[in-house]
C-alpha positions as CSV (number, residue, x, y, z in Angstrom):
1,M,50.0,-4.5,-64.9
2,A,49.6,-5.5,-61.3
3,P,52.7,-6.9,-59.5
4,S,52.6,-10.6,-58.5
5,A,51.2,-11.1,-54.9
6,F,54.5,-13.0,-54.1
7,P,57.8,-11.4,-54.9
8,Q,60.2,-13.4,-56.9
9,G,62.0,-15.7,-54.4
10,T,59.5,-15.7,-51.7
11,E,59.9,-18.9,-49.6
12,F,57.1,-20.8,-47.7
13,F,57.8,-23.5,-45.3
14,L,55.8,-26.8,-45.0
15,P,55.7,-28.8,-41.8
16,T,58.7,-30.8,-43.3
17,D,60.8,-27.6,-43.6
18,R,61.1,-28.1,-47.3
19,P,61.0,-24.6,-48.9
20,I,58.5,-23.9,-51.7
21,I,59.9,-21.1,-53.7
22,I,57.5,-19.0,-56.1
23,M,59.1,-17.6,-59.1
24,T,57.2,-15.3,-61.8
25,L,57.9,-16.8,-65.2
26,R,56.1,-14.2,-67.5
27,P,54.4,-10.9,-67.2
28,S,51.0,-12.7,-67.2
29,D,52.1,-13.9,-63.6
30,I,51.9,-17.6,-64.4
31,L,53.8,-19.0,-61.4
32,A,56.0,-22.3,-61.2
33,V,56.2,-23.9,-57.7
34,F,59.6,-25.6,-57.0
35,I,59.8,-27.9,-54.0
36,A,63.3,-28.8,-53.0
37,G,64.5,-27.9,-56.5
38,A,62.0,-29.9,-58.5
39,I,59.0,-28.8,-60.3
40,M,55.6,-30.0,-59.0
41,K,53.3,-31.3,-61.6
42,S,49.7,-30.3,-61.5
43,A,47.8,-33.3,-63.1
44,I,44.3,-33.5,-61.9
45,I,43.7,-36.9,-60.1
46,K,40.2,-38.3,-59.6
47,R,39.7,-40.4,-56.4
48,S,36.8,-41.9,-54.7
49,I,36.1,-40.7,-51.2
50,T,33.6,-42.0,-48.7
51,I,31.9,-39.3,-46.7
52,A,29.3,-40.2,-44.0
53,G,28.7,-43.6,-45.7
54,H,28.4,-42.2,-49.3
55,K,31.0,-42.6,-52.0
56,T,31.7,-39.6,-54.0
57,S,34.6,-38.7,-56.4
58,L,36.9,-35.9,-56.1
59,S,39.1,-34.3,-58.7
60,L,42.3,-32.5,-57.3
61,E,45.8,-31.8,-58.5
62,D,48.1,-34.3,-57.2
63,A,49.9,-31.7,-55.0
64,F,46.6,-31.1,-53.1
65,W,46.2,-34.9,-52.6
66,E,49.7,-35.1,-51.2
67,C,49.0,-32.1,-48.9
68,L,45.8,-33.5,-47.8
69,Q,47.6,-36.8,-46.9
70,Q,50.2,-34.7,-44.8
71,I,47.6,-32.6,-43.1
72,A,45.5,-35.7,-42.3
73,K,48.6,-37.4,-40.7
74,Y,49.6,-34.3,-38.8
75,R,46.0,-34.2,-37.4
76,G,45.9,-37.9,-36.5
77,Q,43.3,-38.5,-39.1
78,N,42.9,-40.3,-42.5
79,V,42.0,-38.5,-45.7
80,H,38.4,-39.5,-45.6
81,Q,38.0,-38.1,-42.1
82,L,39.7,-35.0,-43.0
83,V,37.6,-34.4,-46.1
84,A,34.5,-35.1,-44.1
85,T,35.4,-32.4,-41.7
86,I,36.2,-29.9,-44.6
87,N,32.7,-31.0,-46.2
88,E,30.8,-30.3,-42.9
89,N,32.5,-26.8,-42.4
90,R,32.1,-25.4,-46.0
91,H,29.9,-22.6,-46.6
92,S,29.5,-22.7,-50.3
93,G,31.0,-23.9,-53.6
94,N,31.9,-27.3,-54.5
95,L,33.9,-29.8,-52.3
96,S,37.1,-29.7,-54.5
97,S,37.2,-25.8,-54.2
98,A,36.6,-26.2,-50.4
99,I,39.5,-28.6,-50.1
100,R,41.9,-26.4,-52.0
101,L,41.0,-23.3,-49.8
102,F,41.4,-25.5,-46.7
103,V,44.9,-26.6,-47.7
104,L,45.8,-23.1,-48.6
105,G,44.7,-21.9,-45.4
106,F,46.5,-24.6,-43.4
107,Y,49.9,-23.8,-44.9
108,R,49.4,-20.1,-44.9
109,D,48.6,-20.0,-41.3
110,Q,51.7,-22.1,-40.4
111,P,54.4,-20.1,-38.3
112,D,57.7,-19.3,-39.9
113,P,60.1,-21.9,-38.5
114,Q,62.8,-19.2,-38.0
115,S,61.0,-16.5,-36.4
116,G,58.0,-18.5,-35.0
117,T,55.7,-15.8,-36.2
118,R,52.8,-16.4,-38.6
119,V,53.2,-14.7,-41.9
120,R,49.8,-14.1,-43.7
121,F,49.4,-12.6,-47.1
122,A,46.4,-10.7,-48.3
123,A,44.1,-12.8,-50.5
């Protein structure tokens, strides 16, 4: 069996400096994500978004909606503007998948607050 991509106890840092700790629960590499000691729930939330004057609905886990809001605020945008930008720059796949990849890339590319260097993991 291949080892998990993230060793147990690996820490990631959001712009708010709250650590995310990834822990392997079973050999099947099902991961639980803990933020500041609380388990994140991954319920799918469906919301309406307006992109270029057209309404569309997006289904994303609540954690991704929260991250989109944080990233949009960080960039001085609202969620609709950020999603429109993601939509314009996606190369293939559906919009929900493009958003998940964007959020992953955004946080993956953040510098480590202690060393100031970027830590990237192989995909």
